[in-house]
N, C-alpha and C positions, 0 to 999 in steps of 0.2 A: 309424661308418665314413663315412657320407655327409658329415658335417661335416669329417672329416679330408681326404677327397678334394676337397671344395669349397675348402678352404684351401690345398691342395697344388698345384692346377693353375695358379694365378697370376692376378693381376688383369687382365692383358692378354687372357688367354683368356676371362675373364668379360666383358670389354668386347666381344670378338668375338661372344660368345653374345648379349649384350644388343642388339648392332647387327643381327646377321644371323640370330638365332634358330637354327633347325635347318637352315639353308642352309649345309651344311658346305663346299661348294665355294667359298664366298665368304670363308671364314676366312683369316687370315694363314697363311703357311706354318708359322710357329712354333707357332701354335695347333693346327694339324693334327698336327704332329709330337708336341706335348705330349699331346694327347688319345689318340692311337694308342699312344704309348709308355706312358702311364699305364695304359691298359687292359691292355696286355701284362704290365706289371709287377704288376698286381693278379691277373690270371687265372692266369698261369703259376706263380708261387710258391704260390698257393692250391692248385692241383692237386698241386704237389709236397708241400706240407705235409700235405694230406689223405692222400696215398699213404704218406708216410713217418712222420708224427707224429700225436699225439693219438689213438692207437689204442685208448685206454682209454675213450673217449667214445662215446655212441650216435651213429649216423650223422648225425642232424640237428645235434647240438651239435658234432660233429667238423667238419662243413662250415662252420658258423658260426665256430668257433675258427680254422679254416684261413684263411678269407677275412679275418677280423679281423686276424690276425697278419700277413698279406700287406699289408694296408692300413696298419696302424699302424707297422710297422717302418721305413718310409721317412721318417717325420716326427714322429709323435705321441708314441711312447714308452710307450703303455699296453700291458698284457698281461693276459689273462684266465686263462692257464694258467702253470704253473711252467716257465719257459724252460730251467732247468737239466736238466729231464728230457727235453728234445728230443734227437733224434739229432745226431751231429756234422755230418752232411750238412745237416740243417735249420738248425743254428747257422751253418754256412758260408753258406747262402743268405741268412740274415738279415743277416750281415755285409755281403754284397754289396748288399743292399737299403738298408742304412743308409748305405753309402758313396754310393750313387746319390742318395738323398734325393728331394726334390720337384722342382718346376719353377721357372724364372726368374720373378721378380716375385711370388713366393708367400711364404707364412709358413714354408716348410720350408727345411731346410738341405741339406747334401750337395753332390755334384758337379753335380747337376741332370740331369733327364731328357734335355734337349736335348744336353748334353755327350756322354752315352752314345750317343744316336741319331746324332750327327754322326760319332763314331768308328766306329760299326757301318757307317754308310753309306760311310765311307772304306774300310773293310775290304772291303766288297762291290765297290767300284769297283776296288780293287787286284786282286781275284780275277777280275773281268770284264775287266781291262786297259783300263778307260776312263780318260780323262784327269782327270775331276773327279767327285766324288760328287754325287748329285742327290737332291732331295726333291720329289716331285710335279712332275717335269720342270723343276725350277729348280735351277740349279747352286749348289753350296756353295763359297764362296771358299776359297782356300788359307789365308787369314788365319784364317778361322773354324775350320778343321781344326787349324791350329797352336795356336790358343788352347785348343781342347778338349783337345789332347794335353798342353799345359802344365798345365792344371787336373788332368788325370788323374795325371800324374807327381807333381805337388805333393801331392795327396791320398795317393797310394801311399807316398811317402817319409815323410810325417808318420805315416801309419797303421802302416806296418811298423816304423819306428823306435820309436814309442811302444809298440807291442805287444811288441817284443823287449826293451825296457827293463823293462817291467812283468813279463814272464816271468822275466827274469834276477834282478830285485830281489826278487820275491815267491816265486820257485820254483813258479810255477803253470804249467799246460799252455799252450802257445802259442795254441791256439784260444780259450781262455778270455780271455787277455790281449788278443788281437786283437779279440774281441767287445767288450770294454770300450772299447778305443781307437776302434773304428769307431763305437760309440755316442756317444762324446765328440766326435769330429771331425765327425760328421754332425748334432750337436746333437739327438740322438734321445732319450736318457735311459733306454734299456733297460739292464738289468744282469742278470747271472747270479747276483747275490747276494753278490759278493765285495768290492764297493766299500767298505763300512764297515770291512773288515778290512785294507785296504791301508795302507801306510806313508804318511807325509807327503810323501815324495819322489814316490811313485807318484801320490798325489792331485795334486801339482803338475804331473806329466806329463800327466795327464788334463785338467786345467784348461788 
């Protein structure tokens, strides 16, 4: 898990850490956003998985499996438990994590943590009726928000289109096909075990 996290936060964040050590206030705004968002995306899904899934395991192993699945879903694609046995809610959370992926300048795929953070900051700004979203008292430009929105729409269009095509061609539940598509578009590699049974056309869609 530590190796996955280290590879997923990005080289620029590591440069900040190398230069400023534990003086968090001196970090770039992007590094601060990445570290906070990464922590949230590890802890919140882990709590959810622990509450809803892996109920057949002892408490210690259940906690470990929950945290591991929260970490690995956004980039690495390893699994220690049978994902097909997870609840539908658990699979839906994994789909969301796979689409988000890691951070900029990292070894991970996905939309990136900063994209989601910018969009959430913009949502908060709209609700508060403020002119611009902010991170750590610094304004986020309209161009950055526009770019993040474009990335989100692009991912959703590819994700939904691919998932619906797979579901129609193979006659499989939409959630299962969307899981496979999210894994492919986020370059994660997780599967519910149906990939070998798909047709050539479906393989091409995933590729």
